[in-house]
C-alpha positions in Angstrom: -69.0 48.0 34.9 -68.1 45.3 37.8 -65.3 45.8 40.4 -64.9 42.4 41.0 -61.6 40.6 39.5 -62.2 38.2 36.5 -62.4 34.8 37.1 -59.5 33.1 35.3 -60.0 29.6 33.9 -57.2 26.8 34.8 -56.6 24.5 32.1 -57.3 20.9 32.1 -54.7 18.5 32.6 -54.1 16.2 30.0 -53.8 12.3 30.6 -51.2 12.5 28.2 -47.4 12.9 29.0 -46.0 16.0 28.4 -43.8 16.0 25.2 -39.9 17.2 26.2 -37.7 18.8 23.6 -34.7 17.7 25.3 -32.6 15.1 23.3 -32.7 11.7 25.0 -35.6 12.5 27.5 -38.6 10.9 25.5 -40.5 8.9 27.4 -42.8 7.7 24.3 -39.6 6.5 22.4 -36.7 5.5 24.3 -33.7 5.7 22.3 -32.2 2.6 20.6 -28.5 2.0 20.6 -27.0 2.3 17.1 -24.6 -1.0 16.9 -21.5 -0.7 14.7 -21.4 -3.0 11.7 -17.7 -4.1 11.1 -16.4 -4.7 8.0 -13.2 -5.9 5.9 -10.9 -3.1 4.9 -9.5 -4.2 1.1 -7.9 -2.0 -1.7 -9.0 1.0 0.7 -12.8 0.2 0.8 -14.9 -1.6 3.4 -16.6 -4.6 1.6 -18.6 -7.1 3.1 -17.2 -10.7 2.8 -18.4 -11.7 -0.8 -19.7 -14.8 0.8 -22.3 -12.9 2.9 -21.1 -14.7 5.9 -20.5 -13.5 9.5 -19.7 -14.9 12.8 -20.4 -13.8 16.6 -17.7 -12.2 18.7 -18.3 -12.3 22.0 -16.3 -12.1 25.1 -16.8 -16.0 25.6 -14.1 -16.2 22.6 -11.6 -13.6 24.3 -9.6 -13.6 27.3 -12.6 -12.3 29.4 -14.3 -15.7 28.6 -12.5 -17.0 31.5 -14.6 -15.7 33.8 -17.6 -17.5 32.6 -18.9 -14.5 30.7 -20.7 -14.8 27.1 -21.5 -11.1 26.5 -22.1 -10.5 22.3 -19.8 -7.8 20.9 -20.4 -7.8 17.1 -20.8 -10.0 14.0 -17.7 -10.0 12.5 -16.9 -10.8 8.6 -16.3 -14.4 7.9 -13.8 -13.9 5.1 -13.9 -16.3 2.1 -10.9 -17.4 -0.3 -12.2 -15.2 -2.9 -11.8 -12.3 -0.2 -8.1 -13.5 0.0 -7.6 -13.5 -3.7 -9.6 -9.9 -4.0 -7.3 -8.9 -1.5 -3.9 -10.1 -2.9 -5.0 -8.4 -6.2 -5.5 -5.1 -4.0 -2.0 -5.2 -2.4 -0.3 -5.8 -5.9 -1.8 -3.0 -7.7 -0.6 -0.8 -4.4 2.7 -2.1 -4.4 4.2 -0.3 -7.4 3.3 3.2 -5.9 3.9 2.3 -2.2 7.5 0.8 -2.8 8.1 3.7 -5.5 7.4 6.4 -2.7 10.3 8.1 -0.5 11.2 6.4 2.4 10.6 10.0 4.2 6.9 10.2 2.7 6.4 6.7 4.2 7.6 7.7 7.4 5.2 10.8 7.4 2.3 8.6 6.6 3.3 6.2 9.4 3.1 8.9 11.8 -0.2 10.1 10.6 -1.3 6.4 11.5 -0.1 7.2 15.1 -1.6 10.6 15.3 -5.0 9.3 13.9 -5.2 6.4 16.7 -4.2 9.1 19.4 -7.5 10.8 18.4 -9.4 7.4 18.9 -7.6 6.1 22.0 -10.9 5.9 23.9 -12.6 3.5 21.2 -9.7 1.3 21.1 -9.1 1.3 24.8 -12.7 -0.5 25.2 -12.4 -2.8 22.3 -8.7 -4.2 23.8 -10.3 -4.5 27.0 -13.4 -6.5 25.4 -11.1 -8.5 23.6 -8.4 -9.4 25.9 -10.2 -9.3 29.2 -8.0 -6.3 30.6 -8.8 -3.5 32.8 -9.4 -0.2 31.5 -5.9 0.8 32.9 -4.1 -2.4 31.2 -6.0 -2.0 28.2 -4.9 1.9 28.0 -1.4 0.6 28.4 -1.5 -1.4 25.6 -3.1 0.9 23.3 -0.2 3.5 24.4 2.5 0.9 23.4 0.6 0.5 19.9 0.8 4.3 19.2 4.0 4.4 20.3 5.0 1.4 18.2 3.9 3.0 15.1 5.9 6.2 15.9 9.2 4.1 16.4 8.6 2.2 13.1 7.8 5.5 11.5 11.2 6.8 12.5 13.0 3.8 11.0 11.5 4.1 7.3 14.5 6.6 6.1 17.3 5.0 8.2 16.9 0.9 7.6 19.1 1.3 4.3 22.0 2.9 6.2 21.9 0.1 8.7 21.9 -2.7 6.2 23.0 -1.2 2.9 26.3 0.4 1.7 29.4 0.3 -0.3 31.5 -2.8 -0.2 35.2 -3.2 -0.9 35.9 -5.3 -4.3 39.4 -5.6 -5.8 38.8 -3.8 -9.1 37.9 -0.4 -10.7 34.4 -1.0 -9.6 32.2 0.8 -7.0 29.9 -2.0 -5.7 26.9 -0.9 -3.6 24.1 -2.9 -2.0 20.9 -1.5 -1.1 17.6 -2.9 0.3 14.5 -3.5 -1.7 10.8 -4.6 -0.4 10.1 -8.2 -1.1 6.5 -7.3 -2.3 3.3 -8.7 -1.3 3.5 -10.1 2.2 0.6 -12.1 4.3 0.7 -11.7 7.7 -1.4 -13.9 10.4 -1.6 -11.6 13.2 -1.1 -13.0 17.0 -3.9 -14.6 18.3 -3.7 -13.3 22.0 -2.3 -9.7 21.4 -5.4 -8.8 19.1 -3.7 -4.9 18.9 -0.2 -4.3 20.1 0.7 -7.4 18.3 -1.2 -6.8 15.2 0.4 -3.3 15.0 3.9 -4.8 15.4 3.6 -7.2 12.9 1.9 -4.9 10.1 4.1 -1.5 10.9 7.8 -3.1 10.1 6.4 -4.6 6.8 4.6 -1.7 5.2 7.8 0.8 6.6 10.1 -1.0 4.3 7.8 -0.6 1.3 6.1 -4.0 1.2 2.1 -3.9 1.0 0.3 -6.5 3.2 -2.9 -8.8 3.7 -3.2 -9.2 7.5 -5.6 -12.1 8.8 -6.7 -10.8 12.1 -7.1 -12.8 15.4 -9.6 -15.0 15.1 -11.3 -14.6 18.4 -10.4 -10.8 18.8 -10.8 -9.5 15.4 -12.6 -6.2 16.4 -9.6 -4.0 17.1 -8.0 -5.1 13.7 -11.2 -3.9 11.8 -11.4 -0.7 13.5 -7.5 0.0 12.4 -8.8 -0.4 9.2 -10.8 2.9 9.7 -8.0 4.6 11.0 -6.0 3.5 8.0 -8.4 4.9 5.6 -8.2 8.3 6.9 -4.2 8.5 7.5 -3.3 9.2 3.8 -1.8 5.5 3.4 -2.9 4.3 -0.2 -5.9 2.1 -0.7 -4.4 -1.7 -0.9 -1.1 -1.1 1.1 -2.8 -2.9 3.9 -5.6 -5.1 3.8 -7.5 -7.0 6.7 -9.3 -9.8 6.8 -11.4 -11.6 9.9 -12.5 -15.3 10.0 -11.4 -18.6 10.0 -7.3 -18.2 10.3 -6.8 -21.6 8.6 -9.4 -21.1 6.1 -8.3 -17.7 4.6 -4.3 -18.6 5.3 -4.1 -21.5 3.2 -5.0 -19.9 -0.2 -2.6 -17.1 0.9 0.4 -19.4 1.3 -0.3 -21.2 -1.8 -1.2 -18.0 -3.9 1.5 -17.5 -6.8 1.5 -13.5 -6.3 2.0 -13.7 -2.7 6.0 -13.3 -2.1 6.5 -13.7 1.8 4.2 -14.8 4.6 4.4 -14.3 8.5 3.2 -17.0 10.6 3.1 -15.2 13.7 -0.8 -16.1 14.6 -0.6 -19.8 13.5 -0.2 -22.8 15.9 2.3 -25.7 15.0 0.6 -27.7 13.0 -1.0 -25.1 10.7 2.5 -23.4 10.5 3.8 -26.5 9.2 1.2 -27.0 6.4 1.4 -23.3 5.6 5.1 -23.9 5.1 4.9 -26.6 2.5 2.6 -24.5 0.6 4.6 -21.7 0.6 7.5 -23.3 -0.9 6.0 -23.9 -4.2 6.8 -20.4 -5.2 9.8 -20.0 -2.9 8.0 -17.7 -0.8 10.0 -16.2 2.4 8.7 -17.4 5.3 9.0 -16.0 9.1 8.0 -18.8 11.5 5.9 -18.2 14.6 8.0 -17.5 17.7 7.4 -16.2 21.2 7.6 -12.6 21.3 7.1 -10.0 24.4 5.4 -7.2 22.2 5.9 -4.8 25.1 9.7 -5.0 24.6 11.3 -2.4 22.3 11.6 -4.5 19.3 15.0 -4.8 16.9 15.1 -4.6 13.5 14.5 -8.4 12.7 11.0 -8.0 11.3 12.1 -4.6 9.3 15.0 -6.5 7.7 12.6 -9.9 7.2 10.9 -8.9 4.6 13.6 -7.0 2.5 15.7 -8.2 -0.7 19.6 -7.0 -0.9 20.1 -5.6 -4.4 24.0 -5.3 -5.2 25.1 -2.9 -8.3 28.4 -2.9 -9.8 29.5 0.3 -11.5 33.0 0.8 -13.0 35.0 3.7 -11.8 36.5 4.8 -14.8 40.2 5.2 -15.7 42.5 4.9 -12.9 45.6 6.9 -12.7 48.6 7.0 -10.3 46.4 9.6 -8.5 43.5 7.3 -8.1 40.1 7.4 -9.7 39.3 9.6 -12.7 36.5 10.9 -10.6 
């Protein structure tokens, strides 16, 4: 037996790169980004436009385009007249259950929306910054204000009836009571410039009072609205209460204004010429119309939008026999 140590053979070096088991470290196949597919939100589901059309949303179509940039953000669905009609059907179907829910229950659901938005704050900050050309800090302030706006309207759901309803004095042996009731299906044109805070400020008061809504997102900045649909779908809100469409505002708003099963329309996102055209179309079935107006969405809103789409029901009820001591009750 030899006392010499055995000679160890070194493994030959391979020309192939070593395989890494760590995620994201592979040099052979660099990871590709997974781009988000934005869809409509109609009847609690996420369909593509029945037309199959989409349009490009870029920073050039948003406020950031003023700096000369033109970065592609996403393809948004280009809704058709058929999509608008489908949204009206979904909103009408949901109206009975939503208007019949207790005001307290509606408030709980609106507060749940705020909770879910808070959990996805980073996503909305990014989308609002891209849509409106804002810095991250300013976009965060917009998103915070939008979440607070949901909470604000959630608190009003079971209080608005006490503010605008009540018992009326009458000359006779009757109780005379006035109570607010929701108008029905409301079409809303979201503000063009305020893609998220303005959007929330026109949707929340409509559904807080028991209406259902078809909202046409900002034409140039629709992505925050389409993402809001994803939040609403996971916030206990019944399908069809809010329906979100994106595309050319004039193309979608015209059939909504003329639709016989739409009870009211908010023209917040329409220019003067379009607003006039839609008002004429809305007169055919005596829709309630809220005209466009200059609004600072950062200011605390009053009750104007809460009462804009409410009807007042007045009930007379006999008090019974009245004696010298007053009512028999």
